[in-house]
C-alpha positions as CSV (number, residue, x, y, z in Angstrom):
1,X,12.3,-10.7,-16.2
2,X,9.6,-10.9,-18.8
3,X,9.3,-7.2,-19.3
4,X,13.0,-6.9,-19.9
5,X,12.8,-9.6,-22.6
6,X,9.8,-7.9,-24.3
7,X,11.5,-4.5,-24.1
8,X,14.4,-5.9,-26.1
9,X,12.3,-7.0,-29.0
10,X,11.1,-4.9,-31.9
11,X,7.4,-5.4,-31.2
12,X,5.1,-2.5,-31.0
13,X,4.6,-3.1,-27.3
14,X,8.4,-3.1,-26.5
15,X,8.3,0.6,-25.6
16,X,5.5,0.0,-23.1
17,X,7.3,-2.9,-21.7
18,X,10.5,-0.9,-21.3
19,X,8.5,1.9,-19.5
20,X,6.9,-0.7,-17.1
21,X,10.2,-2.3,-16.5
22,X,11.8,1.0,-15.6
23,X,8.9,1.9,-13.3
24,X,9.0,-1.4,-11.5
25,X,12.6,-0.7,-10.4
26,X,11.7,2.6,-8.7
27,X,11.8,2.8,-5.0
28,X,8.3,4.3,-4.8
29,X,6.9,1.3,-6.7
30,X,8.7,-1.3,-4.6
31,X,7.7,0.3,-1.2
32,X,4.0,0.7,-2.5
33,X,3.9,-3.0,-3.4
34,X,5.1,-4.1,0.0
35,X,2.7,-1.7,1.8
36,X,-0.2,-3.0,-0.3
37,X,0.7,-6.6,0.5
38,X,0.8,-5.8,4.3
39,X,-2.4,-3.8,4.3
40,X,-4.4,-6.1,2.1
41,X,-3.3,-9.2,4.0
42,X,-5.4,-7.9,6.8
43,X,-8.4,-7.2,4.6
44,X,-8.3,-10.5,2.6
45,X,-10.3,-12.5,5.1
46,X,-12.9,-9.7,5.1
47,X,-13.1,-9.9,1.4
48,X,-13.5,-13.6,1.3
49,X,-16.2,-13.3,4.1
50,X,-18.1,-10.6,2.1
51,X,-18.2,-12.9,-1.1
52,X,-19.9,-15.7,0.9
53,X,-23.6,-15.9,0.0
54,X,-24.6,-16.4,3.6
55,X,-22.9,-13.3,5.0
56,X,-25.2,-10.7,6.4
57,X,-24.7,-7.0,7.2
58,X,-24.5,-7.5,11.0
59,X,-21.7,-9.9,10.7
60,X,-20.0,-7.8,8.0
61,X,-20.0,-4.7,10.2
62,X,-18.7,-6.8,13.2
63,X,-15.9,-8.3,11.0
64,X,-15.1,-4.8,9.6
65,X,-14.7,-3.5,13.1
66,X,-12.2,-6.2,13.9
67,X,-10.2,-5.4,10.7
68,X,-10.4,-1.7,11.5
69,X,-9.1,-2.4,15.0
70,X,-6.1,-4.1,13.6
71,X,-5.5,-1.3,11.1
72,X,-5.8,1.4,13.7
73,X,-3.3,-0.5,15.9
74,X,-1.0,-0.6,12.9
75,X,-1.4,3.1,12.4
76,X,-0.6,3.8,16.0
77,X,2.6,1.8,15.7
78,X,3.4,3.1,12.3
79,X,7.1,3.6,13.0
80,X,7.7,0.0,14.1
81,X,5.3,-1.5,11.5
82,X,6.8,0.4,8.6
83,X,10.4,-0.5,9.6
84,X,9.5,-4.1,8.9
85,X,7.9,-3.1,5.6
86,X,10.9,-1.0,4.6
87,X,13.3,-3.8,5.4
88,X,11.3,-6.1,3.1
89,X,11.2,-3.6,0.3
90,X,14.9,-3.0,0.7
91,X,15.6,-6.7,0.4
92,X,13.5,-6.8,-2.8
93,X,15.4,-3.9,-4.2
94,X,18.8,-5.3,-3.4
95,X,18.0,-8.9,-4.6
96,X,16.0,-8.0,-7.7
97,X,17.8,-4.9,-9.0
98,X,21.0,-4.7,-7.0
99,X,20.0,-1.2,-5.8
100,X,19.1,0.6,-2.5
101,X,15.8,2.3,-2.0
102,X,16.2,6.1,-2.5
103,X,13.7,8.8,-1.7
104,X,13.3,11.3,-4.6
105,X,15.3,14.4,-4.2
106,X,13.8,17.2,-2.2
107,X,13.3,20.6,-3.8
108,X,12.2,23.9,-2.3
109,X,9.2,24.3,-4.7
110,X,7.5,21.0,-5.4
111,X,4.0,21.0,-6.8
112,X,3.3,17.6,-8.2
113,X,4.3,15.2,-5.5
114,X,4.8,15.1,-1.7
115,X,7.9,16.9,-0.6
116,X,8.4,16.4,3.2
117,X,11.7,17.2,4.9
118,X,12.6,13.7,5.9
119,X,15.7,12.6,7.8
120,X,16.0,9.3,6.1
121,X,14.7,7.3,3.2
122,X,12.6,5.2,5.5
123,X,10.9,8.2,7.1
124,X,10.2,9.7,3.7
125,X,8.3,6.6,2.5
126,X,6.5,6.2,5.8
127,X,5.2,9.7,5.6
128,X,4.4,9.7,1.9
129,X,3.3,6.2,1.2
130,X,2.4,4.1,4.3
131,X,0.5,6.5,6.5
132,X,-1.6,7.9,3.6
133,X,-2.5,4.4,2.4
134,X,-3.5,3.1,5.9
135,X,-5.5,6.3,6.6
136,X,-7.3,6.0,3.3
137,X,-8.1,2.3,3.9
138,X,-9.4,3.1,7.4
139,X,-11.5,5.9,6.0
140,X,-13.0,3.8,3.2
141,X,-13.9,0.9,5.4
142,X,-15.5,3.3,7.9
143,X,-17.5,5.0,5.2
144,X,-18.7,1.8,3.6
145,X,-19.5,-0.4,6.6
146,X,-19.4,1.4,10.0
147,X,-21.8,4.1,8.9
148,X,-24.3,1.2,8.5
149,X,-24.1,0.5,12.3
150,X,-26.6,3.4,12.7
151,X,-29.1,1.7,10.3
152,X,-28.7,-1.7,12.2
153,X,-29.3,-0.1,15.5
154,X,-32.7,1.2,14.4
155,X,-34.0,-2.3,13.7
């Protein structure tokens, strides 16, 4: 990897590269990358549509409703959807770093990160990464576009 090579040099950025390389091997990072890829693959067509000069607010709201419908369906089937995501992240971890995905250890008094009592690594990452990401994306799209439906209905 490029970060690994840079980290081995004596350049002033080698410590930063070493830190980034170490962070990229963590389970949280790998799962987050695959979650982002899955969620943003749904929103990419909307992004492209919104950048079109001829797009209008009515069409944007309609298109956003379609994306939100897909995201809500994904949220309702979070267990099944995340199983696929976790398998992909597990393959990345095994192929790239020859390691398995591991949830951080659970402590009785955790203040700086999520600390759910999860049965498995997959459940931990579903509860701490996937569900909050999809909920936040749904909320942001709703706040930015769907609230404009009221404005449109008044015309």
